[in-house]
C-alpha positions as CSV (number, residue, x, y, z in Angstrom):
1,M,256.8,-51.0,137.7
2,K,253.2,-49.9,138.0
3,R,251.9,-47.8,140.7
4,D,250.7,-49.3,144.0
5,K,247.4,-51.0,143.8
6,H,244.4,-51.2,146.3
7,L,242.9,-54.6,146.9
8,G,239.6,-55.1,148.6
9,I,238.7,-58.5,149.6
10,T,235.8,-60.3,151.4
11,I,236.5,-63.0,153.9
12,S,234.4,-64.8,156.6
13,G,234.3,-63.5,160.1
14,E,236.2,-66.5,161.3
15,H,239.0,-66.1,158.8
16,H,239.2,-62.5,159.7
17,G,239.4,-63.1,163.4
18,K,242.0,-65.7,163.1
19,L,244.1,-63.5,160.8
20,V,243.9,-60.7,163.1
21,Y,245.1,-63.1,165.9
22,I,248.1,-64.3,163.8
23,A,249.1,-60.8,162.8
24,E,249.0,-59.6,166.3
25,Y,250.9,-62.7,167.5
26,E,253.6,-62.0,164.7
27,G,253.7,-58.3,165.6
28,R,252.3,-57.0,162.4
29,S,249.2,-55.0,161.3
30,M,246.5,-56.7,159.6
31,S,247.6,-55.1,156.3
32,G,251.3,-56.1,157.1
33,Q,250.3,-59.7,157.7
34,I,248.5,-59.8,154.3
35,L,251.3,-58.3,152.5
36,Y,253.7,-60.8,154.3
37,L,251.6,-63.6,153.1
38,I,251.4,-62.4,149.5
39,Q,255.2,-61.9,149.4
40,K,255.7,-65.4,150.8
41,C,253.4,-66.9,148.2
42,I,255.4,-65.2,145.4
43,R,258.7,-66.2,146.7
44,E,257.6,-69.8,146.9
45,F,256.0,-69.7,143.3
46,E,259.2,-68.2,141.8
47,K,261.4,-70.6,143.7
48,E,259.5,-73.5,142.0
49,H,258.8,-71.9,138.6
50,G,261.4,-69.2,138.1
51,P,261.0,-65.5,138.2
52,I,257.7,-64.1,136.8
53,P,258.7,-61.9,133.8
54,E,258.1,-58.2,134.0
55,D,256.4,-58.1,130.6
56,E,253.7,-60.6,131.9
57,L,252.7,-58.5,134.8
58,K,249.3,-56.6,134.4
C-alpha cells in the first residue's frame, strides 16, 4: 500500500462550522470526523459495487 497522503480541501464557513459541531458531538476531532466519513463512504461503495481492486488504486 502507498504511503499516507495529505489532503487539503476548501469548504464554506457554514459547512466548516457544522462539521466542527458534528465532530465535537461525536467526540472526534475535525480530522477524525473527516476520516470517519471517508471510511463510511468507501464501505458503502464497496458494499454496493464490491471491493475496489488494489491495482486500480492511484
